[in-house]
All heavy atoms as a GROMACS GRO file, in nm:
protein
  650
    1MET      N    1  10.269  10.499   9.947
    1MET     CA    2  10.295  10.484   9.806
    1MET      C    3  10.338  10.340   9.781
    1MET      O    4  10.391  10.274   9.869
    1MET     CB    5  10.400  10.585   9.760
    1MET     CG    6  10.544  10.548   9.778
    1MET     SD    7  10.661  10.674   9.723
    1MET     CE    8  10.650  10.665   9.550
    2ILE      N    9  10.314  10.294   9.662
    2ILE     CA   10  10.352  10.158   9.622
    2ILE      C   11  10.449  10.170   9.506
    2ILE      O   12  10.422  10.243   9.409
    2ILE     CB   13  10.230  10.074   9.581
    2ILE    CG1   14  10.134  10.061   9.699
    2ILE    CG2   15  10.274   9.937   9.532
    2ILE    CD1   16  10.005   9.991   9.666
    3ILE      N   17  10.561  10.100   9.516
    3ILE     CA   18  10.657  10.096   9.406
    3ILE      C   19  10.680   9.952   9.366
    3ILE      O   20  10.665   9.860   9.446
    3ILE     CB   21  10.791  10.165   9.441
    3ILE    CG1   22  10.861  10.094   9.557
    3ILE    CG2   23  10.771  10.311   9.471
    3ILE    CD1   24  11.002  10.144   9.580
    4GLU      N   25  10.713   9.935   9.239
    4GLU     CA   26  10.750   9.803   9.188
    4GLU      C   27  10.896   9.806   9.152
    4GLU      O   28  10.942   9.899   9.084
    4GLU     CB   29  10.667   9.768   9.064
    4GLU     CG   30  10.706   9.636   9.002
    4GLU     CD   31  10.629   9.603   8.875
    4GLU    OE1   32  10.534   9.676   8.841
    4GLU    OE2   33  10.666   9.505   8.810
    5ILE      N   34  10.969   9.709   9.200
    5ILE     CA   35  11.108   9.693   9.160
    5ILE      C   36  11.109   9.582   9.056
    5ILE      O   37  11.077   9.467   9.085
    5ILE     CB   38  11.199   9.659   9.280
    5ILE    CG1   39  11.197   9.776   9.379
    5ILE    CG2   40  11.341   9.630   9.232
    5ILE    CD1   41  11.279   9.754   9.503
    6ASP      N   42  11.141   9.620   8.934
    6ASP     CA   43  11.138   9.528   8.821
    6ASP      C   44  11.280   9.498   8.780
    6ASP      O   45  11.354   9.586   8.737
    6ASP     CB   46  11.060   9.592   8.705
    6ASP     CG   47  11.048   9.500   8.587
    6ASP    OD1   48  11.049   9.377   8.606
    6ASP    OD2   49  11.038   9.551   8.473
    7GLY      N   50  11.318   9.373   8.797
    7GLY     CA   51  11.454   9.333   8.762
    7GLY      C   52  11.454   9.204   8.682
    7GLY      O   53  11.351   9.140   8.665
    8TYR      N   54  11.569   9.168   8.634
    8TYR     CA   55  11.585   9.047   8.553
    8TYR      C   56  11.546   8.923   8.632
    8TYR      O   57  11.480   8.834   8.582
    8TYR     CB   58  11.730   9.037   8.505
    8TYR     CG   59  11.759   8.910   8.429
    8TYR    CD1   60  11.709   8.893   8.301
    8TYR    CD2   61  11.836   8.808   8.485
    8TYR    CE1   62  11.734   8.777   8.229
    8TYR    CE2   63  11.862   8.693   8.414
    8TYR     CZ   64  11.811   8.677   8.287
    8TYR     OH   65  11.836   8.563   8.217
    9LEU      N   66  11.583   8.918   8.760
    9LEU     CA   67  11.560   8.800   8.841
    9LEU      C   68  11.423   8.796   8.908
    9LEU      O   69  11.372   8.689   8.938
    9LEU     CB   70  11.668   8.788   8.948
    9LEU     CG   71  11.810   8.775   8.897
    9LEU    CD1   72  11.909   8.782   9.012
    9LEU    CD2   73  11.827   8.644   8.822
   10GLN      N   74  11.365   8.915   8.933
   10GLN     CA   75  11.241   8.917   9.008
   10GLN      C   76  11.169   9.050   8.994
   10GLN      O   77  11.230   9.151   8.959
   10GLN     CB   78  11.268   8.892   9.156
   10GLN     CG   79  11.356   8.997   9.220
   10GLN     CD   80  11.392   8.964   9.363
   10GLN    OE1   81  11.325   8.887   9.427
   10GLN    NE2   82  11.499   9.023   9.412
   11SER      N   83  11.040   9.048   9.023
   11SER     CA   84  10.960   9.170   9.035
   11SER      C   85  10.902   9.171   9.175
   11SER      O   86  10.845   9.071   9.219
   11SER     CB   87  10.849   9.172   8.930
   11SER     OG   88  10.902   9.192   8.803
   12VAL      N   89  10.918   9.283   9.242
   12VAL     CA   90  10.879   9.294   9.383
   12VAL      C   91  10.800   9.422   9.402
   12VAL      O   92  10.831   9.523   9.339
   12VAL     CB   93  11.006   9.297   9.472
   12VAL    CG1   94  10.970   9.315   9.618
   12VAL    CG2   95  11.088   9.171   9.454
   13MET      N   96  10.702   9.417   9.490
   13MET     CA   97  10.625   9.536   9.524
   13MET      C   98  10.655   9.576   9.667
   13MET      O   99  10.662   9.491   9.756
   13MET     CB  100  10.477   9.514   9.506
   13MET     CG  101  10.436   9.509   9.363
   13MET     SD  102  10.259   9.514   9.348
   13MET     CE  103  10.246   9.551   9.177
   14LEU      N  104  10.673   9.708   9.686
   14LEU     CA  105  10.704   9.763   9.818
   14LEU      C  106  10.608   9.876   9.848
   14LEU      O  107  10.561   9.944   9.756
   14LEU     CB  108  10.847   9.817   9.821
   14LEU     CG  109  10.959   9.726   9.775
   14LEU    CD1  110  11.091   9.801   9.776
   14LEU    CD2  111  10.968   9.603   9.861
   15THR      N  112  10.582   9.897   9.974
   15THR     CA  113  10.500  10.010  10.016
   15THR      C  114  10.575  10.088  10.122
   15THR      O  115  10.648  10.030  10.204
   15THR     CB  116  10.362   9.963  10.068
   15THR    OG1  117  10.281  10.076  10.097
   15THR    CG2  118  10.374   9.877  10.191
   16GLY      N  119  10.559  10.219  10.117
   16GLY     CA  120  10.628  10.304  10.212
   16GLY      C  121  10.578  10.446  10.204
   16GLY      O  122  10.479  10.475  10.137
   17ARG      N  123  10.647  10.532  10.273
   17ARG     CA  124  10.610  10.674  10.279
   17ARG      C  125  10.621  10.740  10.142
   17ARG      O  126  10.716  10.714  10.067
   17ARG     CB  127  10.705  10.742  10.375
   17ARG     CG  128  10.638  10.841  10.462
   17ARG     CD  129  10.730  10.888  10.571
   17ARG     NE  130  10.718  11.033  10.572
   17ARG     CZ  131  10.805  11.114  10.620
   17ARG    NH1  132  10.916  11.070  10.671
   17ARG    NH2  133  10.784  11.243  10.618
   18LYS      N  134  10.526  10.823  10.110
   18LYS     CA  135  10.523  10.892   9.982
   18LYS      C  136  10.646  10.981   9.964
   18LYS      O  137  10.691  11.045  10.059
   18LYS     CB  138  10.397  10.976   9.972
   18LYS     CG  139  10.360  11.016   9.832
   18LYS     CD  140  10.214  11.054   9.828
   18LYS     CE  141  10.165  11.074   9.688
   18LYS     NZ  142  10.142  10.952   9.615
   19CYS      N  143  10.701  10.982   9.844
   19CYS     CA  144  10.815  11.067   9.812
   19CYS      C  145  10.810  11.104   9.664
   19CYS      O  146  10.734  11.045   9.587
   19CYS     CB  147  10.947  10.998   9.847
   19CYS     SG  148  10.981  10.846   9.758
   20THR      N  149  10.890  11.200   9.626
   20THR     CA  150  10.895  11.243   9.487
   20THR      C  151  10.982  11.147   9.406
   20THR      O  152  11.057  11.066   9.462
   20THR     CB  153  10.955  11.385   9.475
   20THR    OG1  154  11.092  11.380   9.515
   20THR    CG2  155  10.877  11.485   9.558
   21LYS      N  156  10.975  11.161   9.276
   21LYS     CA  157  11.058  11.079   9.189
   21LYS      C  158  11.206  11.104   9.217
   21LYS      O  159  11.287  11.012   9.220
   21LYS     CB  160  11.025  11.109   9.043
   21LYS     CG  161  11.099  11.024   8.944
   21LYS     CD  162  11.054  11.057   8.802
   21LYS     CE  163  11.133  10.977   8.701
   21LYS     NZ  164  11.090  11.009   8.564
   22LYS      N  165  11.241  11.230   9.239
   22LYS     CA  166  11.380  11.266   9.268
   22LYS      C  167  11.427  11.201   9.399
   22LYS      O  168  11.537  11.146   9.406
   22LYS     CB  169  11.394  11.417   9.276
   22LYS     CG  170  11.534  11.464   9.301
   22LYS     CD  171  11.543  11.616   9.304
   22LYS     CE  172  11.686  11.659   9.333
   22LYS     NZ  173  11.698  11.804   9.338
   23GLN      N  174  11.342  11.207   9.503
   23GLN     CA  175  11.377  11.144   9.631
   23GLN      C  176  11.390  10.993   9.616
   23GLN      O  177  11.480  10.932   9.674
   23GLN     CB  178  11.271  11.178   9.736
   23GLN     CG  179  11.269  11.323   9.777
   23GLN     CD  180  11.146  11.359   9.858
   23GLN    OE1  181  11.037  11.304   9.837
   23GLN    NE2  182  11.162  11.452   9.951
   24LEU      N  183  11.300  10.933   9.537
   24LEU     CA  184  11.306  10.790   9.514
   24LEU      C  185  11.434  10.751   9.442
   24LEU      O  186  11.497  10.651   9.476
   24LEU     CB  187  11.183  10.744   9.435
   24LEU     CG  188  11.169  10.594   9.413
   24LEU    CD1  189  11.164  10.518   9.546
   24LEU    CD2  190  11.045  10.564   9.331
   25LYS      N  191  11.475  10.832   9.345
   25LYS     CA  192  11.600  10.807   9.273
   25LYS      C  193  11.720  10.810   9.369
   25LYS      O  194  11.808  10.724   9.362
   25LYS     CB  195  11.618  10.911   9.162
   25LYS     CG  196  11.745  10.899   9.082
   25LYS     CD  197  11.734  10.793   8.976
   25LYS     CE  198  11.852  10.799   8.881
   25LYS     NZ  199  11.842  10.703   8.774
   26GLU      N  200  11.720  10.907   9.461
   26GLU     CA  201  11.828  10.916   9.560
   26GLU      C  202  11.829  10.792   9.650
   26GLU      O  203  11.936  10.736   9.679
   26GLU     CB  204  11.812  11.042   9.644
   26GLU     CG  205  11.838  11.170   9.567
   26GLU     CD  206  11.798  11.296   9.642
   26GLU    OE1  207  11.754  11.286   9.760
   26GLU    OE2  208  11.809  11.404   9.583
   27LYS      N  209  11.712  10.747   9.692
   27LYS     CA  210  11.702  10.628   9.776
   27LYS      C  211  11.751  10.505   9.700
   27LYS      O  212  11.823  10.421   9.754
   27LYS     CB  213  11.558  10.607   9.822
   27LYS     CG  214  11.511  10.711   9.920
   27LYS     CD  215  11.365  10.691   9.954
   27LYS     CE  216  11.316  10.808  10.033
   27LYS     NZ  217  11.232  10.778  10.143
   28TYR      N  218  11.710  10.496   9.574
   28TYR     CA  219  11.750  10.383   9.490
   28TYR      C  220  11.903  10.379   9.474
   28TYR      O  221  11.966  10.274   9.494
   28TYR     CB  222  11.683  10.393   9.353
   28TYR     CG  223  11.741  10.299   9.251
   28TYR    CD1  224  11.729  10.161   9.264
   28TYR    CD2  225  11.811  10.347   9.141
   28TYR    CE1  226  11.784  10.075   9.171
   28TYR    CE2  227  11.866  10.262   9.048
   28TYR     CZ  228  11.852  10.126   9.064
   28TYR     OH  229  11.908  10.040   8.971
   29LEU      N  230  11.962  10.492   9.442
   29LEU     CA  231  12.107  10.495   9.420
   29LEU      C  232  12.185  10.464   9.548
   29LEU      O  233  12.287  10.395   9.544
   29LEU     CB  234  12.150  10.629   9.362
   29LEU     CG  235  12.100  10.658   9.220
   29LEU    CD1  236  12.137  10.800   9.178
   29LEU    CD2  237  12.156  10.556   9.121
   30LYS      N  238  12.134  10.512   9.661
   30LYS     CA  239  12.200  10.484   9.788
   30LYS      C  240  12.196  10.334   9.820
   30LYS      O  241  12.296  10.274   9.858
   30LYS     CB  242  12.133  10.562   9.901
   30LYS     CG  243  12.204  10.550  10.034
   30LYS     CD  244  12.130  10.624  10.144
   30LYS     CE  245  12.156  10.771  10.135
   30LYS     NZ  246  12.103  10.845  10.252
   31ALA      N  247  12.080  10.274   9.800
   31ALA     CA  248  12.067  10.130   9.828
   31ALA      C  249  12.148  10.047   9.727
   31ALA      O  250  12.211   9.948   9.763
   31ALA     CB  251  11.920  10.088   9.825
   32LYS      N  252  12.148  10.090   9.602
   32LYS     CA  253  12.222  10.017   9.498
   32LYS      C  254  12.372  10.016   9.529
   32LYS      O  255  12.440   9.917   9.506
   32LYS     CB  256  12.196  10.080   9.362
   32LYS     CG  257  12.265  10.006   9.249
   32LYS     CD  258  12.237  10.073   9.117
   32LYS     CE  259  12.319  10.002   9.010
   32LYS     NZ  260  12.306  10.064   8.882
   33LYS      N  261  12.419  10.127   9.582
   33LYS     CA  262  12.561  10.140   9.615
   33LYS      C  263  12.604  10.036   9.719
   33LYS      O  264  12.717   9.988   9.717
   33LYS     CB  265  12.586  10.281   9.668
   33LYS     CG  266  12.729  10.317   9.691
   33LYS     CD  267  12.738  10.468   9.713
   33LYS     CE  268  12.813  10.498   9.839
   33LYS     NZ  269  12.826  10.642   9.862
   34HIS      N  270  12.512  10.000   9.808
   34HIS     CA  271  12.543   9.905   9.915
   34HIS      C  272  12.498   9.763   9.886
   34HIS      O  273  12.524   9.673   9.966
   34HIS     CB  274  12.480   9.952  10.046
   34HIS     CG  275  12.533  10.083  10.093
   34HIS    ND1  276  12.662  10.101  10.137
   34HIS    CD2  277  12.474  10.205  10.102
   34HIS    CE1  278  12.681  10.227  10.170
   34HIS    NE2  279  12.569  10.294  10.150
   35SER      N  280  12.432   9.742   9.773
   35SER     CA  281  12.378   9.610   9.740
   35SER      C  282  12.485   9.520   9.678
   35SER      O  283  12.562   9.564   9.594
   35SER     CB  284  12.262   9.627   9.641
   35SER     OG  285  12.209   9.502   9.607
   36VAL      N  286  12.485   9.397   9.722
   36VAL     CA  287  12.582   9.299   9.670
   36VAL      C  288  12.532   9.238   9.539
   36VAL      O  289  12.607   9.218   9.446
   36VAL     CB  290  12.605   9.186   9.774
   36VAL    CG1  291  12.702   9.082   9.722
   36VAL    CG2  292  12.654   9.245   9.904
   37ASP      N  293  12.402   9.211   9.532
   37ASP     CA  294  12.345   9.153   9.410
   37ASP      C  295  12.200   9.197   9.395
   37ASP      O  296  12.139   9.251   9.487
   37ASP     CB  297  12.355   9.000   9.410
   37ASP     CG  298  12.280   8.936   9.525
   37ASP    OD1  299  12.177   8.989   9.568
   37ASP    OD2  300  12.324   8.830   9.572
   38GLY      N  301  12.145   9.173   9.276
   38GLY     CA  302  12.008   9.215   9.247
   38GLY      C  303  11.903   9.144   9.328
   38GLY      O  304  11.797   9.199   9.357
   39LYS      N  305  11.932   9.022   9.368
   39LYS     CA  306  11.832   8.944   9.441
   39LYS      C  307  11.812   8.997   9.583
   39LYS      O  308  11.701   8.993   9.636
   39LYS     CB  309  11.876   8.797   9.444
   39LYS     CG  310  11.765   8.705   9.484
   39LYS     CD  311  11.796   8.564   9.442
   39LYS     CE  312  11.677   8.480   9.474
   39LYS     NZ  313  11.635   8.397   9.369
   40SER      N  314  11.916   9.049   9.645
   40SER     CA  315  11.904   9.100   9.782
   40SER      C  316  11.867   9.249   9.786
   40SER      O  317  11.842   9.303   9.893
   40SER     CB  318  12.034   9.078   9.857
   40SER     OG  319  12.139   9.154   9.800
   41PHE      N  320  11.863   9.314   9.669
   41PHE     CA  321  11.837   9.457   9.666
   41PHE      C  322  11.706   9.499   9.732
   41PHE      O  323  11.705   9.594   9.811
   41PHE     CB  324  11.843   9.510   9.522
   41PHE     CG  325  11.806   9.655   9.512
   41PHE    CD1  326  11.897   9.753   9.547
   41PHE    CD2  327  11.679   9.693   9.472
   41PHE    CE1  328  11.862   9.887   9.542
   41PHE    CE2  329  11.643   9.826   9.466
   41PHE     CZ  330  11.736   9.924   9.501
   42PRO      N  331  11.593   9.433   9.702
   42PRO     CA  332  11.466   9.479   9.764
   42PRO      C  333  11.469   9.479   9.917
   42PRO      O  334  11.420   9.574   9.980
   42PRO     CB  335  11.362   9.381   9.710
   42PRO     CG  336  11.420   9.330   9.582
   42PRO     CD  337  11.568   9.325   9.607
   43GLU      N  338  11.527   9.376   9.976
   43GLU     CA  339  11.534   9.370  10.122
   43GLU      C  340  11.622   9.482  10.178
   43GLU      O  341  11.590   9.544  10.279
   43GLU     CB  342  11.584   9.233  10.168
   43GLU     CG  343  11.482   9.122  10.156
   43GLU     CD  344  11.452   9.079  10.012
   43GLU    OE1  345  11.540   9.097   9.924
   43GLU    OE2  346  11.341   9.032   9.987
   44LEU      N  347  11.733   9.508  10.112
   44LEU     CA  348  11.822   9.616  10.154
   44LEU      C  349  11.752   9.751  10.142
   44LEU      O  350  11.759   9.834  10.233
   44LEU     CB  351  11.950   9.614  10.071
   44LEU     CG  352  12.051   9.725  10.101
   44LEU    CD1  353  12.104   9.711  10.243
   44LEU    CD2  354  12.165   9.721  10.001
   45PHE      N  355  11.683   9.773  10.031
   45PHE     CA  356  11.609   9.897  10.010
   45PHE      C  357  11.506   9.916  10.122
   45PHE      O  358  11.493  10.025  10.178
   45PHE     CB  359  11.540   9.894   9.874
   45PHE     CG  360  11.471  10.023   9.838
   45PHE    CD1  361  11.538  10.119   9.765
   45PHE    CD2  362  11.340  10.047   9.877
   45PHE    CE1  363  11.475  10.239   9.732
   45PHE    CE2  364  11.276  10.165   9.844
   45PHE     CZ  365  11.344  10.261   9.771
   46CYS      N  366  11.435   9.810  10.156
   46CYS     CA  367  11.334   9.816  10.262
   46CYS      C  368  11.397   9.853  10.396
   46CYS      O  369  11.345   9.939  10.469
   46CYS     CB  370  11.261   9.683  10.276
   46CYS     SG  371  11.144   9.650  10.144
   47ARG      N  372  11.506   9.789  10.431
   47ARG     CA  373  11.572   9.817  10.559
   47ARG      C  374  11.625   9.960  10.566
   47ARG      O  375  11.612  10.027  10.668
   47ARG     CB  376  11.686   9.718  10.583
   47ARG     CG  377  11.641   9.582  10.631
   47ARG     CD  378  11.755   9.500  10.688
   47ARG     NE  379  11.877   9.498  10.610
   47ARG     CZ  380  11.905   9.414  10.512
   47ARG    NH1  381  11.818   9.321  10.478
   47ARG    NH2  382  12.019   9.419  10.448
   48MET      N  383  11.685  10.007  10.459
   48MET     CA  384  11.746  10.140  10.458
   48MET      C  385  11.642  10.252  10.460
   48MET      O  386  11.667  10.356  10.519
   48MET     CB  387  11.835  10.157  10.334
   48MET     CG  388  11.962  10.075  10.340
   48MET     SD  389  12.063  10.097  10.191
   48MET     CE  390  12.127  10.262  10.220
   49HIS      N  391  11.528  10.230  10.396
   49HIS     CA  392  11.433  10.339  10.375
   49HIS      C  393  11.295  10.314  10.435
   49HIS      O  394  11.199  10.385  10.401
   49HIS     CB  395  11.422  10.370  10.225
   49HIS     CG  396  11.555  10.400  10.163
   49HIS    ND1  397  11.630  10.511  10.199
   49HIS    CD2  398  11.629  10.333  10.072
   49HIS    CE1  399  11.743  10.512  10.129
   49HIS    NE2  400  11.745  10.405  10.053
   50HIS      N  401  11.284  10.216  10.522
   50HIS     CA  402  11.161  10.187  10.596
   50HIS      C  403  11.042  10.159  10.505
   50HIS      O  404  10.932  10.211  10.526
   50HIS     CB  405  11.130  10.302  10.694
   50HIS     CG  406  11.246  10.336  10.782
   50HIS    ND1  407  11.288  10.253  10.883
   50HIS    CD2  408  11.330  10.443  10.781
   50HIS    CE1  409  11.394  10.309  10.941
   50HIS    NE2  410  11.421  10.423  10.881
   51PHE      N  411  11.064  10.078  10.404
   51PHE     CA  412  10.957  10.029  10.318
   51PHE      C  413  10.925   9.886  10.360
   51PHE      O  414  11.006   9.821  10.427
   51PHE     CB  415  11.000  10.031  10.171
   51PHE     CG  416  10.979  10.163  10.102
   51PHE    CD1  417  11.054  10.274  10.137
   51PHE    CD2  418  10.884  10.177  10.002
   51PHE    CE1  419  11.036  10.396  10.074
   51PHE    CE2  420  10.865  10.299   9.939
   51PHE     CZ  421  10.940  10.408   9.974
   52ASP      N  422  10.809   9.837  10.320
   52ASP     CA  423  10.769   9.699  10.349
   52ASP      C  424  10.735   9.629  10.219
   52ASP      O  425  10.677   9.688  10.128
   52ASP     CB  426  10.645   9.697  10.440
   52ASP     CG  427  10.673   9.756  10.577
   52ASP    OD1  428  10.770   9.711  10.641
   52ASP    OD2  429  10.599   9.847  10.618
   53ARG      N  430  10.769   9.503  10.214
   53ARG     CA  431  10.738   9.422  10.097
   53ARG      C  432  10.592   9.379  10.106
   53ARG      O  433  10.543   9.344  10.212
   53ARG     CB  434  10.830   9.301  10.094
   53ARG     CG  435  10.832   9.230   9.964
   53ARG     CD  436  10.946   9.131   9.961
   53ARG     NE  437  10.942   9.059   9.836
   53ARG     CZ  438  11.040   8.985   9.792
   53ARG    NH1  439  11.149   8.971   9.862
   53ARG    NH2  440  11.029   8.924   9.678
   54VAL      N  441  10.523   9.383   9.993
   54VAL     CA  442  10.385   9.336   9.986
   54VAL      C  443  10.377   9.229   9.877
   54VAL      O  444  10.460   9.227   9.786
   54VAL     CB  445  10.286   9.452   9.956
   54VAL    CG1  446  10.282   9.550  10.072
   54VAL    CG2  447  10.319   9.524   9.828
   55PRO      N  448  10.280   9.139   9.887
   55PRO     CA  449  10.268   9.035   9.784
   55PRO      C  450  10.252   9.097   9.645
   55PRO      O  451  10.176   9.193   9.627
   55PRO     CB  452  10.142   8.958   9.824
   55PRO     CG  453  10.125   8.986   9.970
   55PRO     CD  454  10.179   9.125   9.991
   56TYR      N  455  10.324   9.041   9.550
   56TYR     CA  456  10.318   9.093   9.413
   56TYR      C  457  10.182   9.064   9.352
   56TYR      O  458  10.130   8.954   9.362
   56TYR     CB  459  10.428   9.031   9.326
   56TYR     CG  460  10.432   9.091   9.189
   56TYR    CD1  461  10.504   9.207   9.165
   56TYR    CD2  462  10.362   9.035   9.084
   56TYR    CE1  463  10.507   9.266   9.040
   56TYR    CE2  464  10.364   9.092   8.957
   56TYR     CZ  465  10.435   9.208   8.936
   56TYR     OH  466  10.437   9.267   8.812
   57ASP      N  467  10.125   9.167   9.290
   57ASP     CA  468   9.996   9.152   9.221
   57ASP      C  469   9.999   9.245   9.100
   57ASP      O  470  10.005   9.367   9.115
   57ASP     CB  471   9.883   9.189   9.315
   57ASP     CG  472   9.745   9.171   9.252
   57ASP    OD1  473   9.736   9.148   9.130
   57ASP    OD2  474   9.646   9.181   9.326
   58SER      N  475   9.995   9.188   8.981
   58SER     CA  476  10.005   9.268   8.858
   58SER      C  477   9.883   9.359   8.840
   58SER      O  478   9.886   9.450   8.757
   58SER     CB  479  10.022   9.178   8.737
   58SER     OG  480   9.910   9.091   8.725
   59GLU      N  481   9.776   9.337   8.916
   59GLU     CA  482   9.656   9.419   8.906
   59GLU      C  483   9.667   9.549   8.987
   59GLU      O  484   9.587   9.640   8.969
   59GLU     CB  485   9.534   9.340   8.952
   59GLU     CG  486   9.506   9.217   8.868
   59GLU     CD  487   9.471   9.252   8.723
   59GLU    OE1  488   9.393   9.345   8.700
   59GLU    OE2  489   9.525   9.185   8.633
   60ILE      N  490   9.762   9.556   9.079
   60ILE     CA  491   9.778   9.676   9.163
   60ILE      C  492   9.843   9.787   9.081
   60ILE      O  493   9.942   9.765   9.012
   60ILE     CB  494   9.865   9.645   9.287
   60ILE    CG1  495   9.792   9.546   9.379
   60ILE    CG2  496   9.898   9.773   9.363
   60ILE    CD1  497   9.873   9.503   9.499
   61GLU      N  498   9.785   9.907   9.089
   61GLU     CA  499   9.843  10.023   9.021
   61GLU      C  500   9.949  10.084   9.112
   61GLU      O  501   9.919  10.127   9.223
   61GLU     CB  502   9.734  10.125   8.988
   61GLU     CG  503   9.636  10.073   8.886
   61GLU     CD  504   9.534  10.176   8.842
   61GLU    OE1  505   9.541  10.292   8.888
   61GLU    OE2  506   9.448  10.140   8.762
   62VAL      N  507  10.072  10.087   9.063
   62VAL     CA  508  10.184  10.137   9.143
   62VAL      C  509  10.210  10.283   9.111
   62VAL      O  510  10.174  10.334   9.004
   62VAL     CB  511  10.311  10.052   9.120
   62VAL    CG1  512  10.288   9.909   9.161
   62VAL    CG2  513  10.358  10.058   8.976
   63ASP      N  514  10.274  10.353   9.205
   63ASP     CA  515  10.308  10.494   9.185
   63ASP      C  516  10.432  10.509   9.097
   63ASP      O  517  10.438  10.598   9.013
   63ASP     CB  518  10.332  10.562   9.320
   63ASP     CG  519  10.206  10.561   9.406
   63ASP    OD1  520  10.107  10.625   9.365
   63ASP    OD2  521  10.206  10.496   9.511
   64PHE      N  522  10.532  10.423   9.120
   64PHE     CA  523  10.655  10.426   9.042
   64PHE      C  524  10.705  10.285   9.018
   64PHE      O  525  10.679  10.194   9.097
   64PHE     CB  526  10.767  10.502   9.117
   64PHE     CG  527  10.744  10.650   9.128
   64PHE    CD1  528  10.700  10.706   9.247
   64PHE    CD2  529  10.767  10.734   9.021
   64PHE    CE1  530  10.679  10.841   9.260
   64PHE    CE2  531  10.747  10.871   9.032
   64PHE     CZ  532  10.703  10.924   9.152
   65VAL      N  533  10.780  10.270   8.910
   65VAL     CA  534  10.850  10.145   8.879
   65VAL      C  535  10.998  10.177   8.876
   65VAL      O  536  11.040  10.275   8.814
   65VAL     CB  537  10.806  10.086   8.743
   65VAL    CG1  538  10.889   9.963   8.709
   65VAL    CG2  539  10.658  10.053   8.743
   66ILE      N  540  11.076  10.095   8.946
   66ILE     CA  541  11.222  10.106   8.939
   66ILE      C  542  11.270   9.987   8.857
   66ILE      O  543  11.255   9.872   8.898
   66ILE     CB  544  11.286  10.102   9.079
   66ILE    CG1  545  11.237  10.217   9.166
   66ILE    CG2  546  11.439  10.104   9.066
   66ILE    CD1  547  11.287  10.210   9.310
   67ASP      N  548  11.325  10.015   8.740
   67ASP     CA  549  11.380   9.911   8.654
   67ASP      C  550  11.527   9.898   8.687
   67ASP      O  551  11.608   9.984   8.651
   67ASP     CB  552  11.360   9.948   8.508
   67ASP     CG  553  11.403   9.838   8.413
   67ASP    OD1  554  11.488   9.754   8.452
   67ASP    OD2  555  11.353   9.834   8.300
   68THR      N  556  11.562   9.792   8.759
   68THR     CA  557  11.700   9.776   8.805
   68THR      C  558  11.795   9.736   8.692
   68THR      O  559  11.916   9.746   8.707
   68THR     CB  560  11.710   9.673   8.919
   68THR    OG1  561  11.656   9.549   8.875
   68THR    CG2  562  11.634   9.722   9.041
   69ASP      N  563  11.741   9.691   8.579
   69ASP     CA  564  11.827   9.655   8.466
   69ASP      C  565  11.879   9.780   8.394
   69ASP      O  566  11.990   9.780   8.343
   69ASP     CB  567  11.753   9.567   8.367
   69ASP     CG  568  11.710   9.434   8.429
   69ASP    OD1  569  11.782   9.383   8.517
   69ASP    OD2  570  11.602   9.383   8.392
   70THR      N  571  11.797   9.885   8.392
   70THR     CA  572  11.834  10.007   8.319
   70THR      C  573  11.853  10.127   8.410
   70THR      O  574  11.887  10.236   8.361
   70THR     CB  575  11.726  10.042   8.215
   70THR    OG1  576  11.603  10.070   8.284
   70THR    CG2  577  11.706   9.930   8.114
   71ASP      N  578  11.828  10.111   8.541
   71ASP     CA  579  11.835  10.218   8.640
   71ASP      C  580  11.733  10.329   8.611
   71ASP      O  581  11.751  10.443   8.649
   71ASP     CB  582  11.975  10.280   8.648
   71ASP     CG  583  12.075  10.184   8.708
   71ASP    OD1  584  12.035  10.094   8.784
   71ASP    OD2  585  12.195  10.197   8.678
   72ARG      N  586  11.626  10.294   8.545
   72ARG     CA  587  11.522  10.390   8.509
   72ARG      C  588  11.409  10.387   8.612
   72ARG      O  589  11.367  10.280   8.656
   72ARG     CB  590  11.468  10.354   8.370
   72ARG     CG  591  11.367  10.450   8.316
   72ARG     CD  592  11.337  10.416   8.169
   72ARG     NE  593  11.217  10.489   8.131
   72ARG     CZ  594  11.104  10.433   8.092
   72ARG    NH1  595  11.096  10.301   8.081
   72ARG    NH2  596  11.000  10.505   8.061
   73ILE      N  597  11.361  10.504   8.649
   73ILE     CA  598  11.246  10.516   8.739
   73ILE      C  599  11.138  10.592   8.663
   73ILE      O  600  11.165  10.699   8.608
   73ILE     CB  601  11.284  10.590   8.869
   73ILE    CG1  602  11.388  10.511   8.945
   73ILE    CG2  603  11.159  10.613   8.955
   73ILE    CD1  604  11.440  10.578   9.070
   74TYR      N  605  11.018  10.536   8.659
   74TYR     CA  606  10.910  10.600   8.584
   74TYR      C  607  10.776  10.574   8.649
   74TYR      O  608  10.760  10.483   8.729
   74TYR     CB  609  10.911  10.553   8.439
   74TYR     CG  610  10.887  10.404   8.421
   74TYR    CD1  611  10.758  10.355   8.401
   74TYR    CD2  612  10.993  10.314   8.424
   74TYR    CE1  613  10.737  10.218   8.386
   74TYR    CE2  614  10.971  10.178   8.408
   74TYR     CZ  615  10.843  10.131   8.389
   74TYR     OH  616  10.821   9.997   8.373
   75GLN      N  617  10.680  10.659   8.612
   75GLN     CA  618  10.542  10.644   8.655
   75GLN      C  619  10.467  10.574   8.543
   75GLN      O  620  10.460  10.628   8.432
   75GLN     CB  621  10.477  10.778   8.685
   75GLN     CG  622  10.528  10.845   8.809
   75GLN     CD  623  10.459  10.978   8.833
   75GLN    OE1  624  10.475  11.067   8.752
   75GLN    NE2  625  10.386  10.987   8.942
   76PRO      N  626  10.413  10.456   8.568
   76PRO     CA  627  10.339  10.389   8.462
   76PRO      C  628  10.206  10.461   8.434
   76PRO      O  629  10.152  10.528   8.523
   76PRO     CB  630  10.314  10.249   8.518
   76PRO     CG  631  10.328  10.262   8.665
   76PRO     CD  632  10.420  10.378   8.690
   77SER      N  633  10.157  10.451   8.313
   77SER     CA  634  10.026  10.510   8.281
   77SER      C  635   9.923  10.397   8.277
   77SER      O  636   9.948  10.292   8.221
   77SER     CB  637  10.032  10.583   8.146
   77SER     OG  638  10.074  10.496   8.044
   78TYR      N  639   9.811  10.422   8.340
   78TYR     CA  640   9.705  10.321   8.347
   78TYR      C  641   9.583  10.369   8.272
   78TYR      O  642   9.554  10.482   8.263
   78TYR     CB  643   9.668  10.293   8.494
   78TYR     CG  644   9.780  10.228   8.570
   78TYR    CD1  645   9.862  10.301   8.654
   78TYR    CD2  646   9.805  10.092   8.556
   78TYR    CE1  647   9.965  10.241   8.725
   78TYR    CE2  648   9.908  10.032   8.628
   78TYR     CZ  649   9.988  10.107   8.711
   78TYR     OH  650  10.089  10.046   8.780
   0.00000   0.00000   0.00000
């Protein structure tokens, strides 16, 4: 699965094992709890949940978007 982490400072794409929206929310909240700042969040999320960072490409259709400014997780419509 591919997720986009969309934040004020950066947008990052990650790939990892497929999970439900509920599972992704749990992973997000766990990583957020241990994150010092928004800029280091993607790397922490990757380490904690075995995801890998991939080069950002706005043309890639992602499974979920995590908006770190609003804590919202959603499936974009294409």
